[in-house]
N, C-alpha and C positions, 0 to 999 in steps of 0.2 A: 504493500500500500504506500508507494512513494508518490506523494501528492504534490503537484505543482500548483502554485497559487500566484497569479498576477505577476509573473516574471520573477518572483522570488524562487530560489531553488527549493527542492522538496524537503525542507526542515520540519521538525515537529512543530516549531513555533508558527511557521507559515501555514502548515496544514491544519492547525487547530485554532488559528486566529479567530476571534469572535466576529462574525460577519465578514464582509469583503475588506481586504486590506486597502486603506484609502489611497487613492491615486491623485497626486498633485500635478499641476499643469507643467508643460514644457515652457522654457524661456523662449518667447517668440516676439521680443520687443527689445528696445534699448531703454535702459533706465539707469538712474544714479542712486547710490545709497551711501550711508556713512561707512558701513562695514560690510564687506562681502566675505562669506565663508564658502570655501570650496570643500565639499565633502559632507555627506548626510549621515554619518555615523555618530556614535556617542560624543566624540570630541568636538565635532562641528556643532551638533545640536545643543550640547551643554553651553558651549561658548556663545552661540547665537542667542540662546534664551537669556543668559545672564546680561548680555549687552542690550537686548531689546527691553528687558525689564528696567534697565538703567536709563532708558530714553533714547537709545541710538536707533537710527533707521537701518535695519539689518535685512540683508537678503542672503539666501543660501541656495547653492546649486549642487545638484547630485547627478553624477553620470548615469546611474541606474535607478534604483528605488531607495528610499530611506532605509537605512540599516540593512542594505542588500549584502554587505560583506560581513566582516567579523562581528560587528555590533548586533546583527540579527541572527547569528549562527552559533554563538558561543555557549559555554556551559551554564551561564547564568549565575555564577558564583561571585558574590560581592565580598571579596576578601581584603581586609586592610593590609596594605603593603604593596610592594612592587615585585616583578619577576626576579630582579637581581638581589632582593633582600637589602639589608641596611649597610653592609660593609663598604660597597662602592660609594655610597653617600658620605659615610664617615671619612673615607680616604680623601675624597675630593673637597668636602665642605667642612670637615671637623665635626665634632659631636654637636656643637650648638647649631650649625647649619642643618645637619641631618635631623635634629630635633624639630626645627622649624618646618621642614617638609613633612616629617611624620605627623606633626600637629595638623597640618593641612589635610593629610590623609584621614585622620580621625574626624575632622570636619566633614570630609566627603562621605564617610560612613554614616554619620548622623544625618547629613543632608539627603542621602539616598533614601533614608527611611521617611524623612519629613516632606520631601519635595512632591511626591505623588499625592499625598494628603492635601498639601497646600493648593495644588492645581486640580484636584478632583479626578484623578485617574488611578486605575488599579494595575499593579505589576506582579501580583501573586507573591508578595513579599513575605519571606519566612526567615526567622533568625537562626543563627548558629552554624558553625562549621567545625569539623574535626580534621586534623592533620595526622595521618597515620604513617607509622614507620614499619618497613619490611625488615630492615637490617638492625642488629643490635647497636651498632655504632650510631645509627640515626635515631634510635630511641634516646641515647645520651644527648645527642644534639638537640632533640626536642626539649628535653629537660633543661638544658642550658639556655635555650631560647626563651623560656619563661622567666628565668632570672634576669637575662639581658633586657627583655622587654620591660620588666618591672623597674629595674634599677636605672637603666639608661633613658627610657622613654616614658616612664610612669604609666605604662599600659597595664591595667589591672584585669583585663578580660580573659586571660589565659589560665587554664588549669590542666594538670597532667592526668591522663587516664591510664593506669597500669593494665597489663594484658588481661588480668583476671576480671577487670571491670568492663572490658571492651564489649562483651555481649549486651550490655545495657545500652550501648550506643550504636553498634553496627553488627549485623549478622554475617560476619565474614571470619574465616579462620586464618586469613593471610597475615594479620598484623601482630606486632609485638608490643605495641604501645601507641598512644596518641595524645594529642593536645586539643582541648576544646577551646574555641575562640567564640566567646559570647558576643563579641562586637562584629562578627561576620554575619552574612545573610546570603540568601539565594532568591532569585527572581526570574521573571520572564523578560528577556532582553528586548524582544520585538514589541511587546506591550510598552516597555519603558521608552523605546525610541519614538513610537507614535504618540505616546502621552506627552513627551517633550515637544514633538512637532506641533501638536494641538495647542499646547501652552505658548509656544513661540508665535503661532499665528494669532492667538488671542491677545498677545502683547504687541501686535502690529508687524511682526516679521513676515517676510515673504519666502516661500519655498518653491523651488522649481526642480522637478524630477526629470529624468531622462534628458538632461541638459549638460552634457559633458563639457568641461572647460577645455578648450583646444589649446589656448595659449594665454599668456598674460604679459603685459609690458607696463612700464612706467608711463604715466599720462598726467601731465601737469604736475600738481602736487600730490597726486595719488596714483591710481592704477586703472588699467582697462583690461577686462577679461572677455575673451571672445568665445562664444558657444556656436553651435551649428546654425541656429536660427535667431540669434540675438546677441547682445553684448551688454555688459554692466560696467560702469565706471564707479569708482569708490575712493574714499579717502584712506581707508585701511583695508588690507587684504590679509585673510587668514587661511593658511593652507592646512586643511585637516583631512588629508587624503590617505595617510597611513600607507598600507601595503600597496595602494594603487596610485601613488604619486607618479610613478613611471616617468615619461618624458616631459611631464608638465614642469618638473623642476629636477634636473639631472643631479644636482649636488645633493639635494635631500634624498633622492632615490639611492644614491651610492652609499648612504649611511644606513640603509635598511636591507635586510635579506628576507624576502617573502618565504615563509615556511608553511608547508601544508599541514593541516590539522583536521581531524575528523572524529565523529561521534555518532551514536545511534540512540534511538528511543524504542523501547519494547512496546508490545501491545499492552493495554491496560491489565494490570495484575489483579488477582483477588485482593480486595482491600486489606484483609488480615495479613496476607503475605507481604504486601507493599509496606504496611505499617511495621512489620517485623524487621525489615531491612534496616530501617533507621528509627528505632523506638522513640527517640527524642526529637525526631523531625529535622535533623540537621542535614547539611550536605557534607561531602567528604572529598579530600584530595590527599594523595599519598606524597611522600617526600623523595621518591625516586627522581632521577634527573629528567626522565621523560615520565611525567606522572599520570596515573589514572585518576580521573575525577568523575564524580557521579552524584546523583540525587534522585529522589522520588518526586514526580510532578504532582500537582493537585489532582490530576485524573488518574493517579496510581500507576503511572509508567515509570520504569527505571530509565533515566537519561544517563548514558555512560560514554565517556570520551577518554582518550589516552594516546592514540596514535599520532605520530608526526613524521614528516618527510622533509629533510633539509635540502633535498633537490627540488622541492616545490610541488611535486605531483601528488595526486590523491588516488588511492586505490580504486580500481574499477568497481569492485564489490566491497563497499565499506562495511556492510554487516558481516560478511565473511572474514574480513580483516580484523574486525573488532571483537567478534564473538569469543575467541580464545581468552582475551584479557578480561572480558565481562565474566566468563564462567570461572576464571581463575580467582576472581574476587568473590563471586557468589556462585559456588558450585551447585546450590539448590535451584538455580535458574538454568541449568543445562537444558538446551534445546528450546528455550523460550522463544516465542515469536517476536521478530523485530519488524516494526512497522515503518520506521524511518531510519535512513542512514544518509549522512551528508558530510561535506567537508568544506574547507575554505582556506584562506591564507592569513597568517598573522605577521605583523611587522616587527621583526626582531632586529635589534641593534647589536653592535659588537659585544658590549658588556651587559646587555639586557637592561640598560638604564634608559629612562624616557628621554626623548630628544625634543626639547623645546627651545625656541630662540626667536630672533627678530633681526631684520635688516631694514633700516629705515622704518617705514610703516607697514612692512610685510612681516607677518608673524607665522610661526608654524608650531604644531604639536603632533608628535608621532612617536613610534618606537616603543609601544607598550608591551611588546614581546610576549603576547599570549596571556597577559594579566591586566585587562583593561577596564573592567566594569567600574571599579572605584578610581583607579589612576587617571582615567580620562576626565572624570569630574574634578579631581584635584588639579589636573593640568589646565582644564578650562577656567578654573578660578584664577590660576596664575596668569594666563593669557588675558582674560577679560579684565582682571584688575589692572594689568599693565596698560591696556588700551585706555582704561578709565583714569590712569594717572598714578597708580601705585604698583611699581615694578619690583617690590622687595622679593616676592617669591620667584618671579621669573629670573631675577639675577642669580638666584641660587641654582635653578635648573641650568642656566647658561654656563655655569662652572663645571658641570658634569662632562667628562670626555666622551664624545661620540664620534670616533673616527670613521673614515670610509672603510668598507670591507676590502681586504687585499684581493688582488687577482682580477679586478675589473669585472665587467658584465659576464664574461664567459667562465671565469675560474672561481669567483667568490663562493658560489654554492658548493662546488666539490671540495674546496679547501675547508669550508665550515663543516661539511658533512664528515670529513675525515677526523677533524678535531672532536666533534661531538661523539664519534664512535667510541673514543676513549672514555668519555663520561658515561655512556651507556654501559660500557663494560664494568664500570665501578658500581652500577646498580646491582650487579650479581656477585661481586667479590668483596 
């Protein structure tokens, strides 16, 4: 049952979206705005909404459909933190600078809970996540992470779960210990994206779908962006294209490696069985280099992801590729029917640190490296605050090193794949 919906690929989110997925118009005119956002994913939508609410005249153009890429296809886990964890922040910014960015992440976690209520839309928001360890040394690392989070960052939401207590949290024999994060959550990302879009339009913002930005150039004191059937001039330009920046900005593209990622959703499970998988209603992710991540949806399906391909491709048969990992975690689901299987691309940077910056009145935010539900909101705050005159957070992000990938367009992915093979090996030794 691989369902296609209004040009969205056949994800669980698109296939079960309530009603028809809204279709916004193409850009078929010339107009001027204060701020133009290129990209209709989380980073673009959050930035646009914050600026529109601050009184800016905002337009957003999206090449495909809103949340067509990673923002509408991800696992829906809103986990405080970044893909790189905190050491790269501490190395580049010192502890005080790292704390400032961490505080903005906690702001994002709270805002994610409050924002839908404020604007009157539902995202199937549920609280709690557990981080599970397969290897004994990673159990120790989990225990150390609680002490570090408490002492360095005053984060009091973590608690350790020993192996003997794990059945109270997850019905899997795979793990040796876990940490519960009460500040984390899980949600429906496609509902979030369209809720943000509706709020943006209510605040006066304009959204144009199926309006790919072909090129941009400086124009007077601002910029001009050309699409196939229209153009927009603006005072401020924000690039929120992530893995799909491509030739629109070659320098930004060279600092990203598009990595293939994929997941599945089962058929609805018996409600008692679904409840037994996560007795406390959390989501879960393990601590392997290539992690498995999973949760039960409101309609009692298991949504399970974990595969990735550093050469960018997606398996032809995603359910077949994912099933062994699903059944390794939950052997009681052996042979379970899989209704949806899909993949997409995430925007990885060299060090998995987010890449935010500016040049003149052109801004960008990208490089969330597979961990973007909360980091995109934290980044949108930094970018929108800077546009509105407060660049304290953006200055911190700009100090993070985000070099180009070595090897150029042809060799970057193979070189990265070889390097990551070593880290995958460390998942089993």
